[in-house]
Structures are given as structure tokens and as C-alpha cells.
C-alpha positions as CSV (number, residue, x, y, z in Angstrom):
1,M,-22.6,-11.5,10.7
2,R,-23.4,-8.0,12.0
3,L,-24.6,-4.8,10.5
4,R,-22.1,-2.0,10.2
5,H,-23.5,1.2,11.5
6,R,-22.7,4.1,9.2
7,P,-24.0,7.6,10.1
8,A,-25.7,9.2,7.2
9,R,-24.9,12.8,7.8
10,D,-22.1,13.2,10.5
11,T,-22.7,16.3,12.7
12,S,-25.9,17.4,10.9
13,H,-27.5,14.5,12.7
14,R,-27.4,16.2,16.0
15,Y,-31.0,17.3,16.0
16,E,-32.2,13.8,15.1
17,L,-30.1,12.3,17.9
18,I,-31.4,14.8,20.4
19,S,-35.0,14.0,19.4
20,C,-34.4,10.3,19.7
21,A,-32.8,10.7,23.1
22,L,-35.9,12.7,24.3
23,V,-38.8,10.7,22.7
24,G,-37.2,7.5,21.6
25,H,-36.2,6.0,18.2
26,V,-38.7,5.4,15.4
27,L,-38.5,1.7,14.4
28,V,-40.7,-0.1,11.8
29,G,-41.4,-3.8,11.7
30,T,-41.0,-4.7,15.3
31,D,-44.4,-6.5,15.2
32,V,-44.1,-8.1,11.7
33,R,-44.0,-11.9,11.2
34,T,-42.0,-11.9,7.9
35,I,-39.1,-9.8,6.7
36,T,-38.3,-9.8,3.0
37,P,-35.2,-8.6,1.1
38,E,-37.2,-5.6,-0.2
39,D,-37.5,-4.4,3.4
40,G,-33.7,-4.2,3.7
41,L,-33.7,-0.4,3.7
42,I,-35.3,-0.3,7.1
43,V,-35.3,-3.8,8.5
44,R,-32.8,-6.7,8.1
45,E,-32.3,-10.1,9.6
46,F,-28.9,-11.4,10.8
47,D,-28.0,-14.3,13.1
48,A,-31.6,-14.7,14.4
49,L,-31.8,-11.0,15.1
50,R,-33.6,-8.3,13.4
51,W,-31.9,-5.0,12.8
52,H,-34.2,-2.0,12.7
53,R,-33.2,1.3,11.2
54,C,-34.5,4.4,13.1
55,L,-36.4,6.5,10.6
56,R,-35.2,9.7,12.3
57,C,-31.5,9.3,13.1
58,D,-30.6,6.3,10.8
59,S,-29.0,4.3,13.6
60,W,-29.5,0.5,13.6
61,F,-30.8,-1.4,16.6
62,P,-31.0,-5.2,17.2
63,R,-34.3,-6.7,18.3
64,Q,-35.6,-10.2,18.8
65,P,-38.3,-11.3,16.3
66,P,-41.8,-10.8,17.9
67,T,-43.3,-13.7,19.7
68,G,-46.8,-12.5,18.9
69,P,-46.6,-10.6,15.6
70,T,-49.7,-8.5,14.7
71,R,-48.8,-8.1,11.0
72,D,-47.6,-10.4,8.3
73,T,-45.4,-7.9,6.4
74,I,-44.0,-4.4,6.6
75,P,-46.8,-1.9,5.7
76,P,-46.4,0.1,2.5
77,R,-44.7,3.4,2.6
78,E,-47.9,5.3,2.4
79,E,-48.9,3.9,5.8
80,I,-45.6,4.7,7.5
81,T,-45.2,8.1,9.0
82,V,-41.7,9.4,8.7
83,P,-40.8,11.7,11.6
84,L,-39.3,15.1,11.1
85,R,-35.6,15.0,10.2
86,G,-33.1,17.2,8.4
87,P,-33.7,20.9,7.9
88,A,-37.4,20.5,8.9
89,L,-36.4,19.2,12.3
90,R,-33.7,21.8,12.8
91,D,-36.3,24.5,12.0
92,R,-38.7,23.0,14.5
93,Y,-36.1,23.3,17.3
94,V,-35.2,26.9,16.4
95,L,-38.8,28.0,16.1
96,R,-39.8,26.4,19.4
97,L,-36.8,28.1,21.1
98,I,-38.2,31.4,19.8
99,A,-41.7,30.4,21.0
100,A,-40.3,29.7,24.5
101,E,-38.7,33.1,24.5
102,R,-42.1,34.6,23.5
103,A,-43.7,32.6,26.4
104,I,-41.5,34.5,28.8
105,H,-42.6,37.8,27.3
106,V,-46.2,36.8,27.7
107,L,-45.7,36.0,31.4
108,V,-43.9,39.2,32.1
109,L,-46.2,41.4,30.1
110,G,-49.3,39.7,31.5
111,G,-47.9,40.2,35.0
112,L,-47.3,43.8,34.4
113,A,-50.8,44.3,33.0
114,V,-52.3,42.7,36.1
115,A,-50.2,44.9,38.4
116,V,-51.3,48.0,36.6
117,F,-55.0,47.2,36.9
118,L,-54.6,46.3,40.6
119,F,-52.8,49.6,41.1
120,I,-55.6,51.4,39.5
121,G,-58.2,49.6,41.7
122,H,-56.3,50.4,44.9
123,R,-54.9,53.8,43.9
124,A,-56.6,55.8,46.7
125,T,-55.5,53.4,49.4
126,L,-51.9,53.2,48.1
127,K,-51.7,57.0,47.8
128,R,-52.8,57.3,51.5
129,D,-50.2,54.8,52.6
130,Y,-47.5,56.5,50.5
131,V,-48.2,59.9,52.1
132,A,-48.2,58.3,55.6
133,I,-44.8,56.6,54.9
134,V,-43.3,59.8,53.5
135,N,-44.5,61.9,56.4
136,G,-43.2,59.3,58.9
137,L,-39.7,59.2,57.2
138,F,-39.2,62.8,56.1
139,G,-41.9,64.9,57.8
140,S,-44.8,66.6,56.3
141,S,-42.7,68.6,53.9
142,G,-41.2,65.5,52.3
143,G,-38.0,66.9,51.0
144,P,-35.8,65.9,48.0
145,D,-34.9,62.4,49.5
146,A,-38.6,61.4,49.2
147,R,-38.2,61.7,45.4
148,K,-35.3,59.3,45.1
149,G,-35.2,55.5,44.8
150,L,-38.3,53.3,45.2
151,L,-40.3,56.0,46.9
152,G,-39.6,58.3,44.0
153,D,-40.7,55.7,41.4
154,F,-43.9,55.1,43.3
155,R,-44.5,58.8,43.4
156,H,-44.3,59.0,39.6
157,L,-46.9,56.3,39.4
158,L,-49.3,58.2,41.6
159,I,-48.8,61.3,39.4
160,I,-49.9,59.5,36.3
161,S,-53.6,60.0,35.6
162,P,-56.0,56.9,35.8
163,T,-56.8,57.3,32.2
164,H,-53.2,57.1,31.2
165,L,-52.7,54.1,33.5
166,Y,-55.7,52.3,31.8
167,E,-54.1,53.0,28.4
168,I,-50.8,51.5,29.6
169,G,-52.6,48.4,31.0
170,F,-54.6,47.8,27.8
171,L,-51.4,48.3,25.7
172,L,-49.6,45.7,27.8
173,V,-52.6,43.3,27.3
174,A,-52.5,43.9,23.6
175,Y,-48.7,43.3,23.4
176,A,-49.0,40.1,25.5
177,T,-51.8,38.9,23.2
178,L,-49.6,39.5,20.2
179,E,-46.7,37.6,21.8
180,A,-49.0,34.8,22.7
181,V,-50.3,34.5,19.1
182,E,-46.6,34.4,17.9
183,M,-45.8,31.8,20.5
184,V,-48.5,29.4,19.5
185,G,-47.9,29.9,15.8
186,L,-44.2,29.3,16.0
187,W,-44.6,26.3,18.3
188,F,-46.6,24.6,15.5
189,A,-44.3,25.9,12.8
190,K,-46.9,28.0,11.0
191,R,-45.6,30.2,8.1
192,W,-47.9,33.1,9.0
193,A,-46.4,33.1,12.5
194,E,-42.9,33.6,11.0
195,Y,-44.1,36.7,9.1
196,L,-46.0,38.0,12.1
197,T,-42.9,37.5,14.4
198,F,-40.6,39.2,11.9
199,V,-42.8,42.2,11.5
200,A,-43.6,42.6,15.2
201,T,-40.0,42.2,16.2
202,T,-38.7,44.5,13.5
203,L,-41.1,47.3,14.7
204,F,-39.6,47.2,18.2
205,V,-35.9,46.9,17.2
206,P,-35.5,50.6,16.4
207,L,-36.8,51.5,19.8
208,E,-33.8,49.5,21.3
209,V,-31.0,50.9,19.1
210,D,-29.5,52.8,22.0
211,E,-29.4,49.5,24.0
212,L,-27.6,47.3,21.5
213,V,-25.4,46.0,24.3
214,T,-28.4,44.4,26.0
215,S,-29.2,40.8,25.6
216,V,-32.9,41.5,24.7
217,T,-31.9,43.5,21.7
218,I,-29.3,41.0,20.5
219,V,-31.9,38.2,20.8
220,N,-34.4,40.3,18.8
221,L,-31.9,41.0,16.1
222,A,-30.9,37.3,15.9
223,V,-34.6,36.3,15.6
224,V,-35.1,38.9,12.8
225,L,-32.1,37.7,10.8
226,Y,-33.0,34.0,11.2
227,L,-36.5,34.5,10.0
228,L,-35.5,36.8,7.2
229,L,-32.6,34.7,5.8
230,G,-32.9,31.2,7.4
231,K,-36.7,31.0,6.7
232,R,-36.4,32.9,3.4
233,L,-39.2,35.4,4.1
234,F,-40.4,37.9,1.4
235,G,-38.9,35.7,-1.4
236,L,-35.3,36.1,-0.2
237,R,-32.9,33.2,-1.2
238,G,-35.6,31.6,-3.3
239,G,-38.5,32.1,-1.0
240,H,-41.0,29.6,0.4
241,E,-40.7,27.2,-2.6
242,V,-36.9,26.8,-2.1
243,D,-37.4,26.3,1.6
244,E,-40.1,23.6,1.1
245,A,-37.8,21.9,-1.5
246,R,-35.0,21.9,1.0
247,R,-37.2,20.4,3.7
248,R,-38.4,17.7,1.4
249,A,-34.9,16.8,0.2
250,G,-33.7,16.5,3.8
251,G,-36.6,14.6,5.2
252,G,-39.1,11.9,4.4
253,W,-38.5,8.8,2.3
254,E,-36.4,10.9,-0.1
255,A,-33.8,11.4,2.5
256,I,-34.0,7.7,3.7
257,D,-33.5,6.5,0.1
258,R,-30.6,8.8,-0.4
259,H,-28.7,7.4,2.6
260,P,-28.7,3.6,2.2
261,P,-27.9,1.4,5.2
262,G,-24.5,-0.1,6.0
263,Q,-23.5,-3.5,4.7
264,P,-23.3,-6.8,6.7
265,V,-19.7,-7.6,7.6
266,P,-18.1,-10.4,9.7
267,P,-17.7,-9.4,13.3
268,P,-14.1,-8.6,14.4
269,G,-12.1,-11.5,15.8
């Protein structure tokens, strides 16, 4: 006799399969001495083998009974932690992808802030070096070529007052801090982080309307739409209560009970 493997949710299982491939399957009863018929939802015995159902992806895996069991029976459901699955697991992947994008922002903004403050601290030396380079290349009069390209950009930085540079530096620090808070909150799937990310991202989207062809703006618009519609912010599509009900229905013991295991059938041939 063998256990027929029947996927519970076809292609919607892709996130569960990815998680199991990355961190391993979640099997219960591998250290139990006795398996009862009541345990058939997650553990079954056939032909001196035990078949364990992964609580995340619903796949079945054969194992030999333990030679040194540490428990007599399967623990009650209250003591078994069901891993994330269904909509909750999908949301975790999407939110962590957004968090990774925010981490890139933090690194870039933090690097720019450090560069600004270093520039302020060495402004006099850099200005002296800039004048020496321009005089060496274009003469003491400079000329229009000295205002083009990289030298021209550097000249604009030297024109900016130190007070304004400090303002730019602290603004970059504040923006990087905001992105860092979003990153941490989204990584741990906090509801407040979803609202914070939506509001912060929405505030900057109008500044990028003339750059809709750029990938940065497209990503920001995608994040806004996902948080607004997919996560049901501000009561849309039923709000947080509907979102929580959807997550409960697609995860936990409710989902496991709703998708019973396959039935034992004779092996082919």
C-alpha cells in the first residue's frame, strides 16, 4: 500500500513549495512512538513506513519509525505550531520584497548623507583643489568648458552654501531613517508599516509624474496599488477584518482540515 499524493491547491501552492525548499518541510510525529487513526490527517502508517504530511505544502514524505522515540503520542493541536501558508505566506513574501527594496534605499540615502557631511568638512580643501585643476586645464580665466560635465557639477556643489548643504544632509538622514523604519516594519509584517509605507510612498509619487517611464516610479506605483488594494488599507475591499479572515481561512488548522490527505491505494504493477 502507498499513499497517493494529491496537491491541495495546485499553483497556489508555489509559495509554500518555495519556503519548504528554502527552510525544509514541517513534519509532525517523527519522534512519536505510537500513531493512532485519529492522527491520519497528518501522519499515517503503511507497510512499516510512516507518511508525514508537511503542514506547509501538504506533501507527504515517508520516514522510518523512530528508534528512540521521545513522545508517546502526537501532541494536541494547541501545542503544534502551524507555519505560515496560503495568503498569509504570500503576503509575507511580497512585504519582504518591498522591505528589501527599502533596504537599498537606506543604503543609497545613507551613503549620500555621509558624502554630503564629508564634503562639508573638507569644503575648503576641495575648493582649493578644484581651482587648481581648473587653472591647470583651462587657465586662470576658466572658460565655458569648465562649467560642463563633472567639473561643472562639482562647481555647483561649491556654490551651495554650507547651511543649505547641512539641510540637504539632515534631510537625507531623515529620509533614510523613514525608509529604515518602513523596512523593519514590513519585514515583520506589521500593519502600521503598511500604512506608513503607503503614505510615504504616495507623497513622493507626484514628484515623479514626469518620470513615469523610469523603473523607480513604476515600482513605487506598484507598491502603492498593492498596499491599497491587496492589503485592503483604509477599509477598502472590506478592510482589515476581511484581510484577517482571508488569512485565517487560508492558513492554520482550518486550511489543513479543509484539504484532507489522499487515500491509500495499491502500488502500480
